[in-house]
N, C-alpha and C positions, 0 to 999 in steps of 0.2 A: 556167868548170864552180864556182866560187864565186860565183857572182851566178846560177847558174841555182839552184841547189840550196838558196841563202840564202833565193832568194824561194817558195819551195815553203811556207813558214810559215806556213798560214794558221790563224787563232785564232778564238775567239768567247770574248767576256769577261762574266762577272758583275756586276750593281751592287752586287750586297751587299759585294764583297770595298774597296769605297773605303772603307767606315765603319772597316775596322781600323784598328788605333792604325799608325802610320806606318812600325815598321821590318817589321810584319807585310802591309804593304798587299802586296807583290810575290809572297810566297808564298800569300796568301790569292788573289790577283787566277792566280796560277797553275795552282793546285787548282781554280779554279773553270772551266778553261779544255778539260777535258775535253769529249771528243764520243765518239759511238760513230760507228765504220768503217763502210762509205767516208764519208767529208765532202771535197765536192766545193765546187767555188766558180771563177766565171769571173773572171777578171781583165786587167788592163792595166799594166803593166811600160814603165817609161821610162826609159832606162839615157841618164844624162848624164855623156859620154866625153870627155875633154879633148881627144883627136884628132879628134874630129867634131865637124863644123859645127852640126849641130841633133840634136835628142836620139832615139834608136833607141826604135823605139814596138813591142812587141809585145800581141799578144792573144791569149788560150785558157782553157784550165780548168786549174788542178789538183786534186790529190786525195790524201789519206792511204786509204790502201785497208786500214791496219793494220798492227800491228807496227812493221816498219823499212821498208814496201811503199809506195813514191812513187811517182806520173807526174807528168809535167809538160807539157803538151800545148799546143805554141804552133799557132794556124791561121791569124794574119797579123803577119809580112810573108811569112811562110813557111811550109811545112807541119812540124813538129818534134815527136818524141815522146822523153822522156827519161825514164825506167824505172830503181828504185833498188829493189833488193830485197839489206838485209844489205850487204856489203862489195862486191857487185855491181850493175854502172850498165851498161844499153843505149841507147843514141842511134840514134835512125834519122831520118833527113830525107825529107822526100818517099818515092820511092819506091827509094829504094837501097837498099844492103844494112844491115842493123844493125849496131854497133859497139859491141864487147862491150869492158871494160873492168872492173878493181877498184881499187876504193877505196884498200887499203894502205897507198897509195905517198903519201897524202892524209892525212895525219892530221888537218889543220884540217878539212877537207870534211866526213871521219868527226863530229867535233866539233859540225859546224852541222847534221849528219842526226841526233845523236843528242840535240841539243837541241832538234828541229823533235820528233822524237816524245817526249819529257818535257813539253812546252806541250801536245803533245792530250792524253796521258794523266795531265795535270794533275800529274805530279811534281816538286813544285819542289825538292826534294833532290836530284835527279839533274841539271836544270837548272841551281843554284847550284854545277854540279862544272866547269859550262863557262863561265860566264857570273856576272859579278854586277848582281845585276836591281835597278832602281829604278822606281817607280809610282808613279803621281802623279797627282791630278787628283780629277774626284768624276764621279759617275754619266750626269753629263749631256756629259761630256769628259774619258778618260782615257788616258794615256800610260807603257806599258813599256817602258824600256828596257834593252837588253842591251848589256854590257860585257866580250867577250874575256877569262878568265883566263891560256888557252894566249898563250906566246911564238907560235906555230904562226900561230895563228888572228890574233892582231893584227897582225902581219906584214900581212895582208891585207885585216882588217876592223876598222875602227877601233869602229864604235858600229852597234849594230843597235836603230829607235825607229816602236813598235805602236802606235797612234793606232787609239783604238774612244770609241763612243758609247752610255750601255744595257748593251744585250747583245752586240752587233755588235763585230767587228771591221772598221774604214774600209781602214787601209791600213796599207802597213811602208815604213818607210827603211831603204836600208839605206849608211852610207856608208864606202868604202871607203881605205884607208889611201893610195893612190896619189892621190888625191882626185875620183876617179871617184862619184857620186852615184844612185843607182836607187831609183826609186817605185814600189809596187805596189798599186795600187787594187785592192780585194776585195769580193764581194757586190753589193750595189746599186752601188758605185760603179767595179765592174769593167763593168758596163753600162752606164753612164751617157757623157753627152759629155765632151771632153777640156775646162779650159778653154782660150779662144782662144790668148791667149798662154803658151806650155807652155815655162813657166820652174821651177825649183827652189821659186820664192818662191810662185809661183799654186800647184803643187802641194801644197806645206807647207800655205797655207791651206786647200786642200780636204781634207784630212787632218784638220786639224785639225775641221773642221766649219766653215769656211768656204764663202763661196762667189766 
C-alpha cells in the first residue's frame, strides 16, 4: 500500500524556481507545482523487490481529482483500481468485489497522501511539515528530494526523489528502508519504450535525461 500511494505523486515544475537562492529553491519549486484538477498522467512503474528475480513492471494511469481524491489504475499486467477519498480507500481488482478500508491505522500512509495533496496545491509549508525538502539543478535538469520527518514514515520510506526538465516532471524514485526501490516514469516517459536492460542504474539515467 505504501508503494501504491507513494507513486501517486504526479508533479509538474516551473523553470523559474531554480533561479531562486539555494535555501529557497525547494519552497519556490513546490509553489510552482500547483495544477488544476483533474490532473491525469500515464505511468510505468518498475519495482525492484529483493525477493523477486526480475523487476515487476506496471502500466496504467494516475489521477488527482481535487482535494484528497486520488485514483491509480493498473492496466497491465493485471487490471486494478485504487481510489482514495479522504481517510477512506477502495481497491478493486478485475471484476472482483471492491475492498474498502480506512487509513486511520496507517499514519505513515496518511502523511504520504497529505504530502501529495500539498505538492499538487503548491503548499510548501504543509509539505515541509512532513518532509525535509531539497531542490537542486537547473531548468534543463532538476531534482526535488523529500526525506520523511516522521519516524513512522521513515521506517518504510527512506527517500523520495523527483526528477524533471523544464516544466515537466519525468519520473519519481522511491527508496524504501528495506532496500527495495521503485521508479515511476510519468508523462511522455510513461508512454515510452523501456531500456533494454531494466536496471536501477539504467532507469536513473533515463530519469536524469540520459538515454
